Every structure is written in structure tokens, then in C-alpha cells.
C-alpha positions in Angstrom: -27.4 -30.7 -12.6 -29.9 -28.6 -15.2 -28.4 -27.2 -17.8 -28.7 -24.0 -17.2 -27.1 -24.3 -13.8 -23.9 -25.3 -15.9 -24.2 -22.1 -18.1 -24.3 -19.4 -15.2 -21.3 -21.3 -13.8 -19.4 -21.2 -16.7 -20.5 -17.8 -17.4 -17.9 -15.2 -16.8 -18.0 -13.2 -13.8 -19.4 -9.4 -14.3 -18.0 -6.2 -12.6 -20.2 -4.7 -9.8 -21.8 -1.6 -11.2 -20.0 1.5 -10.0 -21.7 3.4 -7.0 -23.4 -0.6 -5.8 -22.1 -1.9 -2.4 -19.9 -4.9 -4.2 -18.6 -2.1 -6.3 -16.9 -0.5 -3.0 -16.2 -3.6 -1.4 -14.2 -4.3 -4.5 -12.5 -1.2 -4.5 -11.9 -1.2 -0.6 -10.0 -4.6 -1.6 -7.9 -3.1 -4.4 -7.0 -0.5 -2.5 -5.8 -2.3 0.6 -4.0 -4.4 -1.8 -2.4 -2.1 -3.4 -1.4 -0.2 0.1 0.2 -3.2 1.1 2.2 -3.2 -1.8 3.2 0.0 -1.5 4.3 -0.6 2.4 6.0 -3.6 1.1 8.0 -1.9 -1.8 9.1 0.9 0.6 10.4 -2.0 3.4 12.2 -3.7 0.4 13.8 -0.2 -0.8 14.8 0.7 2.9 16.2 -2.8 3.5 18.4 -2.0 -0.2 19.6 1.4 1.3 20.3 0.3 4.5 24.0 -1.1 3.1 25.0 1.3 0.3 24.6 3.9 3.5 26.6 2.3 5.2 29.5 2.1 2.9 29.5 6.0 2.4 32.4 7.7 4.3 30.6 10.9 4.2 27.1 9.7 5.0 26.4 13.0 6.5 27.9 15.7 3.8 24.9 17.5 1.9 24.6 14.5 -0.9 22.0 14.5 -3.2 21.4 10.9 -2.8 19.7 11.7 1.0 18.3 14.8 0.0 14.5 12.1 0.1 15.1 12.0 3.9 14.9 15.2 6.0 16.1 13.7 8.7 19.6 14.6 11.0 21.5 11.4 9.4 21.5 8.7 6.4 21.0 5.6 8.8 17.7 7.0 9.9 16.4 7.9 6.1 15.7 3.7 6.1 14.4 3.9 9.7 12.0 6.7 8.7 11.1 4.7 5.3 10.5 1.4 7.1 8.2 3.7 9.9 6.2 5.1 7.2 5.7 1.5 5.7 4.9 0.1 9.0 2.0 3.0 9.7 0.6 2.6 5.7 0.5 -1.0 6.9 -1.2 -0.3 10.2 -2.9 3.5 10.0 -3.6 3.8 5.9 -5.4 0.6 5.7 -7.4 1.2 8.8 -8.0 4.9 7.2 -9.4 3.2 3.9 -11.4 0.7 5.7 -13.4 3.3 7.9 -13.6 5.7 4.7 -15.2 2.8 2.7 -17.4 1.9 5.6 -18.8 5.5 5.8 -18.7 5.9 1.7 -21.1 2.6 1.9 -23.5 3.5 4.6 -23.5 7.3 3.1 -22.1 9.5 6.0 
């Protein structure tokens, strides 16, 4: 192995320049990972909320704790959060892929 090859292998990786294809690819991976993380957190929240909501005797009362969901019942709040997480995983990530592909190709 040549000395220059060894030096290059040990050199720190440079971040891609903004606006380059490599930069957009890196941003796409980062954004998709962020969306996946968001979906995971929402699913975890919904799973943790469900038993607490189940324990409320008057879950249908106008409680500030349940105002985050604009649904008919408190249990639907968890279902809505879960559906949101699934939509993020399914649709938002695909939308990002399409948007980055369009950006890279200069639509």
C-alpha cells in the first residue's frame, strides 16, 4: 500500500458542498431519518396515552388534557396519533424522496 493511499484513508471525511448532488442525498437521508424518528415518537406517545385515557372516568368531558385531538372521543385521539405516525412513515417519506429527486433534477 502506498503512503498516499494510507494518508487518504485516515483523512477526515469532508462534508459535501451545499447544493451538490451528494449534499442533497445526505439531506434526504437526514430528513427521512428525522421523519421516521417523529413517527416513532408519535406512536410511543399514543401507546403511552391510551391507558391513561382509558383510566379517565369522564374522558368525554371538555378537558384541556384532551384538547390536542379534535375527535369525538378521547380514545380516537390515540388512534388519530397512530394514523398520523403511519401517514408520516408512508406518505411524508415518499413525498420527501420525490421532492429531493425533483430538486436534484432541477424540475
